[in-house]
C-alpha positions, 0 to 999 in steps of 0.5 A, a space after each residue: 717861320 711866324 712873325 709876332 706882333 710885339 706885346 706888351 711885355 714881350 719883344 717879338 723875336 723879328 724885332 731888333 730888340 731881339 738882338 739883346 738875347 745874345 748880342 748887343 752888335 749885327 754881325 754879318 751873317 758869315 761870322 755869326 755863323 762862324 760864331 756859331 759853329 765853333 759852339 759845335 763840340 765836335 771832340 764829343 762824337 769823335 770826327 764822326 759828325 761835322 760842326 752842323 749850324 741850323 740856318 735859323 740859329 743864326 736869326 738869333 744873333 741877326 734879328 733882319 732874317 731878310 738880309 740873313 737869307 739874302 746873305 746865306 743864299 749869296 754864301 751858298 751859289 758862292 761855295 762858302 757854304 753848303 745847305 742841307 734839308 734836314 728834319 721833317 719842317 718846312 724850313 728845318 735847314 742845315 749849314 756846313 762850311 763847304 771846305 769842311 764838307 769837303 774834308 769830310 767827304 774825302 775821309 769818309 767815302 770809300 771810293 776817294 776819286 768817287 768822291 773828287 768825282 762828286 764834288 767837282 761835276 756835283 756840288 761845284 755845280 749844283 747848288 740847291 738841296 736836292 738833285 734829280 737822278 738824270 743830272 746824276 747820270 748826264 754828269 757820268 754817274 752810273 747806278 752802281 755809283 750812285 748806290 756808293 754815294 747813297 751808301 757814303 751818306 751823301 745822297 739820300 732818297 727823296 723820290 724815285 727821281 731826286 736825291 736830298 744831299 747829305 752828309 756823313 753824320 747827320 742821322 746822328 746829328 739830328 738825334 742828339 739835336 732832336 732830343 737836346 732841343 726837347 729837354 732844354 724846351 722841357 726845362 723852361 716849360 717847368 719853370 716858374 711862369 714857363 720862363 727862365 733867366 737866360 744865364 741861369 739857362 746857359 749855367 745850368 748842367 746838363 750834359 747828360 741830355 744836352 750834347 749839343 750843349 745848353 749855349 747852342 740851344 740857347 740860339 736853336 730855341 730863340 732861331 727857331 721861335 720857340 722863346 720870346 725874348 723879355 729883357 728885365 733888370 734881371 737879365 734877359 729872360 727866355 719865355 716858352 712861346 705857346 
């Protein structure tokens, strides 16, 4: 993600002032992650999709991206969270809390014994976002097992010999996520001077076109550098970033 220099009248998203767009105090990454996950409207998906938070959304709460990256890596390595590669963007990573991920696996998988074996032998041991087929085979998973795991949306094909880790509901999430972001950005761009007060944006009724909620996408577009935050006397202004 690009780091822009602070211009007159503009605040760089990597600068300390960015924090004013969402919170006045710096929170630790896990706390920010839990708060962001509560914005996810899980009830709308009737259990099909877990509480997904995109990693870059945390940058909207904590301006020190190096600190966030370090803490997220620690949370991943200690098994508190799990990271997933979603979308085509190189740095597009989704985050799930491991406890919810395990519960989702056991609830959604057709073979509970195989699901538990996958959790213990693979997820507990491998913290990367992808896994080699040879590793799965050496851990005792047959070709049939691997096909079952793929069919249960726990793996997706990366290459002929590697797989991305995945989760049930990821496809549905990405569809509504991309559409919601597009509609929120379109609203910002259509506003006068391609900018809108954050409070005004947050109050817009976009339930039909933004299923994840406007507040969810405010963190999304700030963290993804799609808007620039400008502190004004009327409140924080979100300005489209060309």
